[in-house]
N, C-alpha and C positions, 0 to 999 in steps of 0.2 A: 776545693772547700772540704772540710771535715765536720762533722757534726757531733754534738752530744745530746742525746735524746733521754728524757726522763718520762716514763710512763706511770701514772699515779691510779692506784685503785681507789675505790670509792670509800671516802672517810664516813665515819659514823655520824658527825655532825658537819654537813655540807656547807651551811652557812658560816660557820667559824672557820672551817678549812679554806673556803673561798676568800673571805676577808682577809685571812692572815696571806694567802697567796698573792693576792693582788696588792695589799697595802704594804706588807713587810717584804716578802720573799722575792716578788718581782723587781721591786727597786734595788734591792741587793744584787739580783742576777745581773741586772743591766749594766752593773758596774764592773763586771767581770773584764779583766784585761783581754784584748784580743777578740772580744766578741764582736762580730760583725752584723748578725741578724738574729733575732729571737722570735719564734712563732709558738703561740699556744692554741691548741685545739681542745675545745670544751666538747667532749663527746655526747653526742645526741643518742646514738644508737649504735649497737654492735650488730652487724650485718650476718656474722656466722656464729654457730654456736661456740661455746667455751671449748678449747683444745688445750693440748700440751703447750702451744705457744702463748696463748692468752686465755687464761681459765675463766676469766669474768670480764664484764665490760669495764674498761678503764673510765675513770672520771676526767682526766685530762691528760694530753700528751704536750710536752714542751719540746721543741727542737731548737737548739743554739748552734750557730754556724761560726766557724772559724776559718782563716785561711787556709790552713794546713794542719796535718797531725802534730807538727812540731809546736805551732801556735796554741793550739789545745792543750797540749802537755805543759807548756810554759804558763799558760793560764791558770792551770789546776793548781799549781804551786805558788800562784800569787796571792797577796793578802786579800783582796776582794773576793777572789773565788772561794778561798777557805772560809770567809765570813758567810758567803751563800751556802756552803755546804754544811757549816755547822748549824745554821738555821734550818735547812733542808733535814738533817737528822734529827733536829729537836721537834719538828712539827709533823713531819711526814715520813721519817725513817722506815717504819714497817710497811708502808703504802707504795713506796717508789722503787722502781727498776730502772737502771741507767744502762745505756749503750752507747758506743762511738762508733763512728764508721765515716768512710771516704764517700763523698758525694759524686754520684755519675749522672751529668745531665743527658737526658735522651731527647733527641732531635724529633719534632713533630712533623 
């Protein structure tokens, strides 16, 4: 699997942000071609002090799963992904950092 993860800083107006995220952005994101799973973590507490990696407590973290890197790349070029990206930049552009990566499952 391959992931696209979005880390959102705290918005000025949390109610307005959360409403838009839940009612507009999530439905758009769920339509992304090739998306297999989507997890949203609403951050309760940052357990370490801010540092060079994460300067302040994030508001939320969204991880989207795709079959592989090629599926993610193809999805990013598709109409539904472009619509989600356009919405993202309009309501949260300065608040969001995004990363991609290969998932490695660790046996317990």
